[in-house]
C-alpha positions in Angstrom: 19.5 5.6 12.0 19.8 3.9 15.4 23.0 2.2 16.4 21.7 0.5 19.5 22.0 -3.3 19.6 18.3 -3.6 20.6 15.6 -1.6 18.9 12.3 -1.7 20.6 9.2 -1.0 18.5 5.5 -0.7 19.3 3.5 -1.9 16.3 -0.3 -1.3 15.9 -2.8 -2.4 13.3 -6.2 -1.0 13.7 -8.9 -2.9 11.7 -12.6 -2.3 11.4 -13.5 -4.6 14.2 -10.1 -5.3 15.9 -7.1 -3.6 17.5 -3.9 -5.6 17.0 -0.8 -4.6 19.1 2.7 -6.0 19.4 6.0 -5.2 20.9 9.1 -6.1 19.0 12.8 -6.2 20.1 14.7 -6.3 16.8 13.1 -9.1 14.8 11.7 -10.9 17.9 8.1 -10.5 18.8 7.9 -10.2 22.6 4.2 -9.5 23.2 1.1 -9.5 21.0 -2.6 -9.2 21.5 -5.6 -9.0 19.2 -8.5 -7.1 20.8 -11.7 -8.0 18.9 -14.5 -5.4 19.1 -18.1 -6.6 19.1 -20.8 -4.5 17.6 -21.8 -3.1 21.0 -18.3 -1.7 21.4 -18.4 0.4 18.3 -22.1 1.3 17.7 -21.8 4.2 20.1 -19.5 5.9 17.5 -21.0 7.5 14.4 -17.7 7.5 12.5 -14.2 6.1 12.7 -12.7 9.3 14.1 -15.0 9.2 17.1 -13.2 6.0 18.1 -9.9 7.7 18.6 -9.9 8.0 22.4 -11.4 4.5 22.8 -8.6 2.9 20.6 -5.7 4.9 22.1 -6.8 4.1 25.6 -6.9 0.4 24.8 -3.4 0.6 23.5 -2.2 2.6 26.5 -3.8 0.2 29.0 -2.2 -2.8 27.3 1.2 -1.2 27.3 1.0 -0.5 31.0 -0.2 -4.0 31.7 2.9 -5.3 30.0 5.1 -3.0 32.1 6.1 -0.6 29.3 6.0 3.2 29.0 5.6 5.1 25.7 9.1 6.4 26.1 10.5 2.8 26.0 10.0 2.7 22.2 12.3 4.0 19.5 9.4 4.1 17.1 5.7 3.4 16.9 4.7 1.8 13.7 1.2 1.8 12.3 -0.5 0.2 9.4 -0.8 2.9 6.7 -3.9 5.0 6.5 -5.9 5.8 3.3 -4.1 8.6 1.6 -3.0 9.7 -1.8 -1.0 7.2 -3.9 2.7 7.2 -3.2 5.8 5.2 -3.9 6.0 2.1 -1.6 8.4 2.3 1.3 8.9 3.5 4.9 7.4 6.9 5.7 7.4 9.2 8.6 3.8 10.0 9.6 3.8 13.8 9.2 1.4 16.7 9.2 0.6 16.6 5.5 -0.1 12.9 5.7 -2.6 13.5 8.5 -4.3 16.3 6.6 -4.9 14.0 3.6 -6.0 11.1 5.7 -8.4 13.2 7.8 -10.1 14.9 4.8 -11.4 11.5 3.8 -11.0 12.1 0.1 -9.5 8.7 -0.5 -11.7 6.9 2.0 -12.1 6.4 5.8 -11.0 3.3 7.7 -10.0 2.5 11.3 -6.3 2.3 10.2 -6.4 6.1 9.8 -6.7 6.4 13.5 -3.5 4.4 14.0 -1.6 7.0 12.0 -3.1 9.7 14.1 -2.0 8.0 17.3 1.5 7.8 15.8 1.5 11.4 14.9 0.2 12.6 18.3 2.8 10.6 20.2 5.5 12.1 18.0 4.3 15.6 18.9 3.8 14.9 22.6 6.8 12.6 23.3 9.1 12.7 20.4 8.6 9.1 19.4 9.4 8.5 15.8 6.1 7.8 13.9 6.4 5.3 11.0 4.1 3.6 8.5 5.3 1.0 6.0 4.0 0.4 2.5 0.6 2.2 2.7 -2.2 0.7 0.7 -2.2 3.0 -2.3 0.8 3.1 -4.6 1.7 5.2 -7.7 4.5 2.9 -8.8 2.4 1.0 -11.4 3.0 1.5 -15.1 1.3 4.7 -16.3 -0.4 2.8 -19.2 -2.0 0.5 -16.5 -4.0 3.5 -15.2 -6.0 4.0 -18.4 -9.6 2.9 -17.9 -11.1 3.5 -21.3 -12.8 6.9 -20.7 -10.8 10.0 -19.7 -13.1 10.8 -16.7 -11.9 7.7 -14.9 -8.3 6.5 -14.1 -7.5 3.2 -12.6 -5.9 3.4 -9.1 -3.8 0.8 -7.2 -5.4 0.4 -3.7 -4.7 -3.0 -2.4 -2.8 -5.2 0.2 0.6 -3.7 -0.5 2.0 -4.2 2.9 1.4 -8.0 3.1 2.1 -8.5 -0.6 5.6 -7.0 -0.5 6.5 -8.5 2.9 5.5 -12.0 1.8 7.3 -11.6 -1.5 10.5 -10.5 0.3 10.3 -13.6 2.5 9.8 -15.9 -0.5 12.7 -14.3 -2.3 14.9 -15.0 0.7 13.7 -18.7 0.7 14.7 -18.9 -3.0 18.1 -17.2 -2.3 17.1 -14.3 -4.5 16.6 -10.6 -4.0 13.1 -9.3 -4.1 14.4 -6.3 -6.1 15.4 -8.8 -8.9 12.3 -11.0 -8.8 9.5 -11.2 -11.3 6.5 -12.6 -9.5 2.7 -12.6 -9.3 1.4 -12.2 -5.8 -2.2 -13.0 -4.9 -3.6 -11.8 -1.6 -6.7 -13.9 -0.7 -8.7 -12.2 2.0 -11.9 -10.3 2.5 -10.7 -8.5 -0.6 -8.6 -10.1 -3.3 -5.6 -8.4 -4.9 -3.5 -9.8 -7.7 -0.3 -7.9 -8.5 2.6 -8.2 -11.0 5.8 -7.4 -9.1 8.7 -6.5 -11.4 12.1 -6.1 -9.6 10.7 -4.4 -6.5 7.9 -2.4 -8.2 4.3 -3.3 -8.7 3.7 -3.0 -12.4 -0.1 -3.6 -12.3 -2.7 -4.6 -9.8 -6.5 -4.6 -9.5 -8.1 -2.0 -7.2 -9.1 -4.5 -4.5 -10.8 -1.8 -2.3 -13.3 -0.3 -4.8 -14.4 -3.4 -6.8 -12.0 -4.4 -9.5 -10.7 -7.8 -10.5 -12.2 -11.1 -9.2 -15.1 -11.1 -6.7 -14.1 -11.9 -3.2 -15.8 -12.8 0.1 -17.2 -9.3 0.6 -16.5 -7.4 -2.6 -18.1 -7.6 -6.0 -15.1 -7.4 -8.2 -15.3 -5.9 -11.7 -18.9 -5.7 -12.9 -20.4 -5.4 -16.4 -20.4 -1.6 -16.9 -23.7 -1.2 -18.7 -25.6 -3.3 -16.3 -24.0 -1.4 -13.3 -25.0 2.0 -14.8 -28.6 0.8 -15.3 -28.7 -0.5 -11.8 -27.4 2.9 -10.5 -30.4 4.7 -12.2 -33.0 2.0 -11.4 -34.1 3.7 -8.2 -33.6 0.5 -6.3 -30.5 1.6 -4.4 -29.1 4.8 -3.0 -25.5 5.7 -3.7 -24.4 4.6 -0.2 -26.3 1.3 -0.6 -24.6 0.5 -3.9 -21.2 1.4 -2.6 -21.8 -1.0 0.2 -23.0 -3.6 -2.2 -19.7 -3.4 -4.1 -17.5 -3.3 -1.0 -18.9 -5.1 2.1 -22.0 -6.9 0.8 -20.8 -8.2 -2.6 -19.1 -11.4 -3.6 -19.7 -14.5 -1.4 -21.8 -12.4 1.0 -24.2 -11.5 -1.8 -24.4 -15.0 -3.2 -24.2 -17.1 -0.1 -24.9 -14.8 2.8 -21.5 -15.6 4.4 -17.8 -14.7 4.1 -16.7 -17.6 6.4 -14.7 -20.1 4.4 -15.0 -22.8 7.0 -18.8 -22.5 7.1 -19.0 -22.5 3.3 -16.7 -25.5 3.1 -19.0 -27.3 5.5 -22.0 -26.5 3.4 -20.3 -27.8 0.3 -19.4 -31.1 2.0 -23.0 -31.4 3.1 -24.1 -31.2 -0.5 -24.7 -27.5 -1.2 -24.2 -27.4 -5.0 -24.9 -23.7 -5.1 -22.0 -22.9 -2.7 -19.7 -25.2 -4.6 -20.4 -23.5 -7.9 -19.9 -20.0 -6.4 -16.5 -21.0 -5.1 -15.5 -22.5 -8.4 -16.6 -19.2 -10.1 -14.5 -17.2 -7.7 -11.5 -19.4 -8.3 -12.1 -19.1 -12.0 -12.0 -15.3 -11.8 -8.9 -15.3 -9.6 -7.1 -17.6 -12.1 -8.1 -15.3 -15.0 -6.6 -12.3 -13.2 -3.4 -14.2 -12.5 -3.1 -14.9 -16.2 -3.7 -11.3 -17.0 -1.0 -10.3 -14.4 1.4 -12.7 -16.1 1.0 -10.9 -19.4 2.1 -7.6 -17.9 5.4 -9.4 -17.2 5.5 -10.7 -20.8 5.1 -14.2 -19.4 8.5 -14.1 -17.6 7.1 -15.1 -14.2 9.4 -16.8 -11.8 6.8 -17.6 -9.2 3.1 -17.3 -8.2 2.7 -16.6 -4.5 -0.7 -17.1 -2.8 -1.0 -15.4 0.6 -3.8 -14.0 2.9 -6.2 -15.8 5.2 -8.0 -17.7 2.4 -4.7 -19.3 1.3 -5.5 -21.7 4.1 -8.6 -23.0 2.2 -7.3 -26.1 0.4 -10.3 -26.3 -1.9 -9.9 -22.7 -3.2 -6.1 -23.1 -3.6 -6.5 -26.4 -5.5 -9.0 -24.8 -7.9 -6.7 -21.9 -8.6 -3.6 -24.2 -9.0 -5.2 -26.4 -11.6 -5.8 -23.4 -13.9 -2.5 -21.5 -13.5 0.2 -24.1 -12.6 1.5 -24.0 -16.2 2.6 -20.4 -15.8 5.1 -20.8 -13.0 5.9 -22.6 -9.7 3.2 -21.9 -7.1 4.0 -21.1 -3.5 1.4 -20.9 -0.7 2.2 -18.8 2.3 -1.1 -18.2 4.2 -1.8 -15.4 6.6 -1.6 -11.6 6.6 1.5 -11.2 8.9 0.9 -7.4 8.9 2.4 -6.7 12.4 5.6 -8.5 11.4 5.7 -6.7 8.1 5.4 -3.4 9.8 8.2 -4.2 12.3 10.6 -5.5 9.6 10.0 -2.5 7.4 10.7 -0.1 10.3 13.9 -2.1 11.2 15.2 -1.9 7.6 14.8 1.8 7.8 16.2 2.4 11.3 19.3 0.3 10.4 19.9 2.4 7.3 19.0 -0.3 4.8 16.0 1.6 3.4 15.4 5.4 3.3 12.9 7.2 5.6 10.6 9.0 3.3 8.6 12.2 4.0 5.1 12.1 2.7 4.1 12.7 -0.1 7.4 11.4 -1.4 10.6 13.2 -0.3 13.4 11.0 0.9 15.2 12.2 4.1 18.9 11.5 4.7 
């Protein structure tokens, strides 16, 4: 725990096509930048790990431009990499975490590089490396993991960081503690995750990464099993092509050739009936999943919270509201807010309000 009056943090969020960096002094964001990478920037790399030097140098150059040194920071905080499912919370990025991330068993993503940068800076300079609420959690109900056949177990891989951070903020607005709240949180982004939060734990959630729940701008959502199996053996697609079809080229991209809500809204206003029907279908599936999440809380739902970038889309929000407003009051808090969520989580830990955990699940004192 740090007793200094000012805690300075470097916060990084590495996405597939962007590098987001911020400097926080306590809760105050001092500097922020989003570096967007065009295809030409990244096509020279055959996989995400080859981007390591490129991404680290971008961060180092920006820090220098702002007049900072690495040593100025009490901790460097990265969006969590893709690792084994663990209890939500604040974790030290350690050797075992990096082993699991680098073997790629759970998937590869640019956010993995952020954790590697944290770990290397810890080794080289002694800066505390932190990640907050990584995307795979094991805190769901055990019965929620049953799929229907023993060879497959359902997993919880979703927007845990933004879901928990936004739920905490709403709880504060309602003068309640998140740890005592029963709420359904809906992240509306490139992927869509809908989770039942019960007193600080996620009871159940769709696997938003691998295609579960409603379809989204770029993901297929749950598919009819028999038809999917037949498609797998049809000879029309390779395994890699079908995986991309489910995550990356499914959903709105498959139906409309676009994931841009503004563009699709423009098409609807210009009379594109097909686009209007597809959006209604997506809202219908989202509403069904919200209803399902409410049943896991036995209908005792204090709030439904809509967040993520698509929560800015008034048409989509209205279509969802008209089907689920009978369940509980609906609150709309657009955006992802991941840099802030990372900073606030790290501060809770550094001030002794939340434990620092050692992956894969040991709490340090």
